C-alpha positions in Angstrom: 13.6 -23.7 73.8 10.1 -23.1 72.5 11.0 -19.6 71.2 14.1 -21.0 69.4 12.0 -23.7 67.8 9.4 -21.2 66.6 12.2 -19.0 65.1 13.6 -22.0 63.1 10.1 -22.9 61.8 9.5 -19.3 60.7 12.9 -19.3 58.8 12.0 -22.6 57.0 8.5 -21.2 56.1 10.0 -18.0 54.6 12.6 -20.1 52.6 9.8 -22.3 51.1 7.8 -19.2 50.1 10.8 -17.7 48.3 11.5 -20.9 46.4 7.9 -21.2 45.4 7.8 -17.6 44.2 11.0 -18.2 42.1 9.3 -21.3 40.5 6.2 -19.4 39.7 8.1 -16.5 38.0 10.0 -19.0 35.8 8.3 -21.4 33.4 10.4 -23.5 31.2 13.3 -21.1 31.8 11.4 -18.1 30.6 10.9 -15.2 32.9 7.3 -13.8 33.2 7.3 -10.2 32.1 4.6 -7.5 32.6 1.9 -7.0 30.0 3.2 -5.3 26.9 2.5 -1.6 26.5 1.3 -0.2 23.2 3.6 1.8 21.0 3.0 4.1 18.0 3.9 2.8 14.6 4.4 4.6 11.3 4.3 3.3 7.8 4.7 4.5 4.2 1.4 4.7 2.4 3.1 3.5 -0.8 5.5 1.0 0.6 3.6 -0.7 3.5 6.7 -2.8 4.3 8.6 0.4 5.4 7.7 0.9 9.1 9.1 3.0 11.9 8.5 3.7 15.6 9.1 7.4 14.8 7.6 9.9 12.3 9.8 10.6 9.3 10.1 10.0 5.5 10.1 6.8 3.5 13.7 6.0 2.3 12.3 4.7 -0.9 9.9 7.3 -2.1 10.5 10.2 0.4 6.8 10.3 1.3 5.9 11.2 5.0 5.3 8.1 7.1 1.7 7.9 8.4 0.5 6.8 11.9 -1.0 3.4 11.9 -3.1 1.6 14.5 -1.2 1.0 17.8 0.4 -2.3 18.2 1.9 -4.2 21.2 5.5 -3.5 22.0 7.8 -6.5 21.4 8.7 -8.4 24.5 11.2 -10.7 22.9 13.4 -10.4 19.8 11.9 -8.2 17.0 10.2 -10.2 14.3 11.9 -10.4 10.9 10.8 -7.5 8.7 7.9 -8.3 6.4 8.7 -9.1 2.8 8.6 -6.5 0.0 5.0 -6.0 -1.2 5.9 -7.3 -4.6 3.5 -10.1 -5.5 0.9 -8.8 -3.0 -2.5 -10.3 -3.6 -5.1 -7.6 -4.3 -8.8 -7.8 -3.4 -10.6 -5.5 -5.8 -14.3 -4.7 -5.5 -16.5 -4.9 -8.6 -18.0 -1.5 -8.0 -20.0 0.4 -10.7 -17.9 3.2 -12.3 -18.0 5.4 -15.4 -15.2 5.8 -18.0 -14.3 9.0 -19.8 -16.9 8.3 -22.5 -19.7 7.9 -20.0 -19.9 4.1 -20.3 -21.1 2.3 -17.2 -18.6 -0.4 -16.2 -18.0 -2.8 -13.4 -14.5 -2.1 -12.2 -13.1 -5.5 -11.7 -15.1 -7.4 -14.3 -14.6 -5.0 -17.1 -11.2 -3.4 -16.4 -9.2 -5.8 -14.3 -10.3 -9.5 -14.7 -7.6 -11.6 -16.5 -5.7 -8.4 -17.6 -2.4 -6.9 -16.9 -3.0 -3.3 -15.7 -1.1 -0.2 -14.6 -3.1 2.1 -12.3 -2.5 5.6 -11.1 -4.6 8.2 -9.2 -5.3 11.7 -10.3 -7.8 14.6 -10.3 -8.3 17.1 -13.0 -7.9 20.3 -10.9 -4.5 19.1 -9.7 -1.6 21.4 -10.5 1.1 19.5 -8.7 1.8 15.8 -9.1 -1.1 14.8 -11.3 0.1 16.3 -14.6 3.6 14.6 -14.2 1.8 11.3 -13.4 -0.2 11.6 -16.6 2.9 12.6 -18.6 4.7 9.5 -17.2 1.8 7.3 -18.4 1.9 9.0 -21.8 5.6 8.3 -22.2 5.1 4.7 -21.1 2.2 4.4 -23.6 4.4 5.7 -26.4 7.3 3.3 -25.4 5.1 0.3 -25.3 3.3 1.0 -28.5 0.6 -1.4 -29.6 1.0 -3.5 -26.5 -1.1 -0.9 -24.7 -4.8 -1.9 -25.0 -3.8 -5.5 -25.9 -1.2 -6.8 -23.5 -1.4 -4.0 -20.8 -4.2 -1.6 -19.9 -3.7 1.8 -18.3 -6.3 3.1 -15.7 -6.3 6.5 -14.1 -8.7 6.7 -11.2 -10.1 10.0 -10.0 -9.7 10.8 -6.3 -12.3 13.6 -6.7 -15.3 12.0 -8.3 -17.6 14.9 -7.2 -15.8 17.2 -9.6 -14.4 14.8 -12.2 -17.2 14.0 -14.6 -16.5 11.8 -17.6 -16.4 14.9 -19.8 -13.7 16.5 -17.6 -11.7 13.3 -17.5 -11.8 12.9 -21.3 -10.7 16.5 -21.9 -7.9 16.2 -19.3 -6.7 12.9 -20.9 -6.7 14.5 -24.3 -4.0 16.9 -23.1 -1.7 13.9 -22.6 -2.7 12.2 -25.8 -4.4 9.3 -24.0 -5.0 6.5 -26.5 -6.9 3.3 -26.7 -6.2 1.2 -23.7 -6.0 4.1 -21.3 -9.2 4.4 -19.3 -10.1 7.2 -16.9 -12.5 6.2 -14.1 -15.0 8.2 -12.0 -18.4 7.4 -10.4 -20.6 7.8 -7.4 -18.6 8.9 -4.4 -19.7 6.0 -2.2 -18.6 3.5 -4.9 -15.4 5.3 -5.5 -14.6 5.4 -1.8 -14.9 1.6 -1.7 -12.6 1.3 -4.6 -10.0 3.7 -3.3 -10.0 2.1 0.1 -9.5 -1.3 -1.4 -6.5 -0.1 -3.5 -4.9 1.7 -0.5 -5.4 5.1 -2.1 -8.1 6.7 0.1 -7.2 10.1 1.6 -9.1 12.7 3.6 -8.0 15.5 1.2 -7.6 14.9 -2.5 -4.3 16.9 -2.5 -2.8 14.3 -0.2 -3.2 11.4 -2.6 -0.2 9.2 -3.2 2.0 9.3 -6.4 1.8 5.5 -6.4 1.4 3.3 -9.4 -0.1 -0.2 -9.0 0.9 -2.8 -11.6 -0.8 -6.1 -11.6 -1.5 -9.3 -13.6 -4.8 -10.6 -12.5 -4.6 -13.8 -14.4 -1.4 -14.8 -12.7 -2.2 -13.1 -9.3 0.9 -10.9 -9.4 0.7 -7.4 -8.0 3.2 -4.7 -7.0 3.4 -1.0 -6.3 5.9 1.5 -7.6 6.7 5.2 -7.7 4.4 6.8 -10.3 7.1 9.3 -11.3 9.9 6.7 -11.8 11.8 6.7 -15.1 10.0 5.5 -18.1 12.4 2.6 -18.7 12.0 1.4 -15.1 8.3 1.3 -15.3 8.2 -0.4 -18.7 10.6 -3.1 -17.4 8.4 -3.6 -14.4 5.2 -3.9 -16.5 6.9 -6.4 -18.8 8.0 -8.5 -15.7 4.5 -8.4 -14.3 3.0 -9.4 -17.7 5.3 -12.5 -17.6 4.2 -13.3 -14.0 7.5 -12.1 -12.5 8.0 -9.3 -10.0 11.3 -7.5 -9.6 12.1 -4.9 -7.0 9.9 -1.9 -7.7 11.8 1.2 -8.7 11.7 3.8 -5.9 13.7 6.7 -7.2 14.4 8.4 -10.5 11.7 11.1 -10.7 10.6 11.8 -14.2 10.4 15.3 -15.5 7.0 16.8 -16.2 
């Protein structure tokens, strides 16, 4: 009789433990899951909203996706994709730079503040995408006429400041008939590194720089990125939209001819 009683007590104890364990592993109907593992994430350097768990190419600009900092794997439904970077607020440092005439400037105060600008990235020894990028600016400059230097300002920033002196930049710009309102920028490497980092254009090798164009209206806080070799009409339309404080979908295709 005693043995049977002990057996029944043991069964009741085990049942209670099982019920308690089930209660602990369920809180408000949500099962407790193991800690999330980290997963690799890749993103386009020109379109940050384009992300992938695997290496590949951006469907918008065809650039190679770059590895970003590891992030936790999702443990529930995936979050909604981030919005297009159109209208993205920019934080631009007021670093000291030199223009193609050797004038010392403060980048934000003298070139960006209260202006509408179109910015690209070049270096004078480049023989691949930089000449077409400058040629695109030249066509947009011609298309927009006297608006350049008044309603919109072009800025070409060197990604190789150790080589690109103001004199080299001025001679290089002359090949593309750079007019008033088109400023070429270089400076001390440390200052330029700060600037390129802030604009999302820093690269380990100058040849790897992005063919991105940044278009912004500082007075209205409207900023967007687009493909620097897009068709002239697309870029002009986007600049006009940004001038008016509007941002349309940035053109991603339609490579211009050199």
